[in-house]
Legacy VTK file of the C-alpha trace (Angstrom):
# vtk DataFile Version 3.0
C-alpha trace
ASCII
DATASET POLYDATA
POINTS 109 float
-10.266 0.132 1.048
-12.558 -2.764 2.038
-14.208 -2.637 -1.309
-10.841 -2.895 -3.087
-9.758 -5.681 -0.901
-12.887 -7.709 -1.478
-12.786 -7.134 -5.284
-9.071 -7.988 -5.428
-9.398 -11.047 -3.281
-12.447 -12.351 -5.163
-10.810 -12.063 -8.570
-7.269 -13.167 -7.878
-6.540 -16.768 -6.976
-2.915 -15.877 -6.275
-4.059 -14.192 -3.010
-5.767 -17.372 -2.020
-2.557 -19.425 -2.531
-0.439 -16.687 -0.865
-2.708 -16.688 2.164
-2.620 -20.452 2.366
1.146 -20.497 2.197
1.283 -17.875 4.994
-1.108 -19.954 7.085
1.061 -23.034 6.630
4.282 -21.204 7.406
2.822 -19.910 10.649
1.484 -23.436 11.385
-2.114 -22.268 11.899
-4.973 -24.703 11.451
-7.116 -21.969 9.782
-7.430 -18.228 9.635
-10.416 -16.687 11.370
-12.368 -14.227 9.259
-10.806 -11.269 11.111
-7.363 -12.625 10.470
-8.203 -13.012 6.695
-9.330 -9.390 6.479
-6.227 -8.263 8.365
-3.982 -10.308 6.065
-5.701 -8.998 2.962
-5.665 -5.407 4.223
-1.940 -5.499 4.862
-1.248 -6.939 1.455
-3.545 -4.430 -0.315
-1.826 -1.601 1.608
1.544 -3.032 0.345
0.346 -2.944 -3.239
-0.855 0.633 -2.933
2.354 1.889 -1.246
4.479 0.041 -3.801
2.640 2.037 -6.488
3.494 5.217 -4.670
7.106 4.334 -4.237
7.435 3.333 -7.914
6.042 6.697 -8.986
8.315 8.542 -6.548
11.306 6.779 -8.120
9.980 7.785 -11.634
9.934 11.404 -10.425
13.518 11.123 -9.216
12.624 11.307 -5.551
14.801 9.512 -2.978
12.850 7.155 -0.776
14.599 7.148 2.627
12.149 4.779 4.446
8.667 3.373 4.483
6.658 1.927 7.350
3.088 0.615 6.702
1.305 3.596 5.139
4.128 6.174 5.490
6.957 6.927 3.065
9.725 9.293 3.874
11.389 11.054 0.937
14.332 13.301 0.874
12.991 15.809 -1.646
9.763 17.678 -1.029
6.925 16.901 -3.430
5.126 19.677 -5.311
1.362 19.824 -5.094
1.125 18.677 -8.684
3.434 15.644 -8.010
1.430 14.653 -4.930
-1.887 14.881 -6.829
-0.559 12.950 -9.795
0.618 10.116 -7.603
-2.669 10.190 -5.703
-4.678 10.006 -8.939
-2.473 7.233 -10.283
-3.115 5.085 -7.255
-6.848 5.962 -7.315
-7.146 5.080 -10.897
-5.301 1.760 -10.661
-6.910 0.567 -7.469
-10.404 2.149 -7.771
-10.052 3.374 -4.205
-11.493 6.840 -4.626
-10.700 8.094 -1.070
-6.869 7.329 -1.273
-5.033 10.490 -0.273
-1.470 11.403 0.330
-0.769 13.667 3.242
2.425 15.554 4.149
4.292 15.862 7.463
7.360 18.025 7.170
10.351 16.993 9.239
13.463 18.910 10.198
16.757 17.279 10.912
17.783 17.462 14.572
21.448 18.372 14.978
LINES 1 110
109 0 1 2 3 4 5 6 7 8 9 10 11 12 13 14 15 16 17 18 19 20 21 22 23 24 25 26 27 28 29 30 31 32 33 34 35 36 37 38 39 40 41 42 43 44 45 46 47 48 49 50 51 52 53 54 55 56 57 58 59 60 61 62 63 64 65 66 67 68 69 70 71 72 73 74 75 76 77 78 79 80 81 82 83 84 85 86 87 88 89 90 91 92 93 94 95 96 97 98 99 100 101 102 103 104 105 106 107 108
């Protein structure tokens, strides 16, 4: 993930202006290096998870919720659907270790 973040940040001036706007909105004098990495990581994660959600919608899956790096869907994904989404995100972000896991939940009545 760090490699993707550094590559994306280095080649995209939009991130620099977005980070500057965020800094100004929060009335900070300057971001520390750790804050920059944290900001970039969160935004890179958002991009990756948006790709997952877009593909889920393409597959006709109902996204019920998402929090950080978790997405809750109504319908269960097949192994081939999960792998296809995983490969799509890997190909588009160049993050080779991106993986989707599964945690089944049952409704409590």
